[in-house]
C-alpha positions, 0 to 999 in steps of 0.5 A: 500500500502506498505511503505505508512504511515497511516493518522494521525489526527494532522492538526486540533485544539484540544479542552480540556473540563475541568469540574469544581472541586467539589462543596458544592452542589456536596458534599451534593447530591444537584442539583446546576444548575445555582445557585452560588454554590462554590467549596468546599475544595476538589474541590479547591484541584482538581482545583489546581491539574489539574492546574499542569497537564495543566501547560506548555500547549500552550493554545491558548484560555481559555473560561468558563461558566459564573458560579462562580464554573467554574471561581474559577476552572480556577483561581486555575488551571490557575492563571493569565489567564483571561478566556473569558466568553461563555454563551453557556457553562452555566449549563443546566437550571434545573428550579424548580429542582435547589437547590433540593436534587437528592434523592428527585428529583429521585421520580419525574415523570420526573426523568425516562425521564431524565435518559432514554429519555433525548432528551424529557426532559424539566425541569419545568420553565427551559431548555430542555436537547435538547436545552442545547445540541444544544447551547453547541455544537454550542458554542464549534464548533464555538470557535474551528473554530475561534481558528483554523482560528486565531492560526492555526491547531496545536492550543490547547484551553480549555473550562471549563464547567459542567457535563451534558454540557460536556457529551452532547458535547461528545455525539455529537462528538461520533455521538450518540443520546442524549438519550445515553449521560447518559452512559458518565461520566465527573467527577469533574476536569476531562479533555476530549479532542476532535479534530474536522475535516471536516468529523468527530470529534475524541474523543481523551481523556475522563474523564481523572483525572490523566494522562499526558496531554502533548501528546495532543499537536500536534507535530509541522511540518516543513513547506512544499511547499504544505501543507498536507490537514487535514485528517478526516480518522481514522487510521485502526488498531488504529494507532501509537498514539501520539508518532507515 
């Protein structure tokens, strides 16, 4: 209809998923899993740099995997902020695979399953990828609902986690099967943004390692007598973006 503006997805909280900076295991080609590996010099520089991009954002909540590499990333990126530890965001439990080189693991019979059919992959003495996905998605959705309820639909909050965990959350947001999640990339210190609505999530930013993040903060609107309901509709044609 002429004169009617397309719906904009602004009446929901915004989740920023931050992957930790590079670790000594990443640099050495190893699989850290839940081992207490720490950031290397590059990872510390990445964490500091992403802190500059996050500076000024009104973060309503900051939650983190309990592993030290995530806590170190947040200490550098958001000094003075005390994150809430969320066990649901911990790295996948790779079990007997932890601490081994990826080059060696690529020769294991389970490797092709992890690559091509991860929903069926269960690590020896560890966790299945399906279980990892389920508990991570449940954690961020519960936190998103809590943040929205406590701080309003214009809130922005941040969760610091791990590569496979973030990829699983993104796959859920896109509505794609976990078997396709290996097509998604989450680099160290990257930021991914998701907005959950009653009908569907929207992936707003993916694997962003250098862009301006200020546009992810929804614009504040004047109060109206009748609040406009949250829309789950996508803007046909792509919409006007954050500046529209």
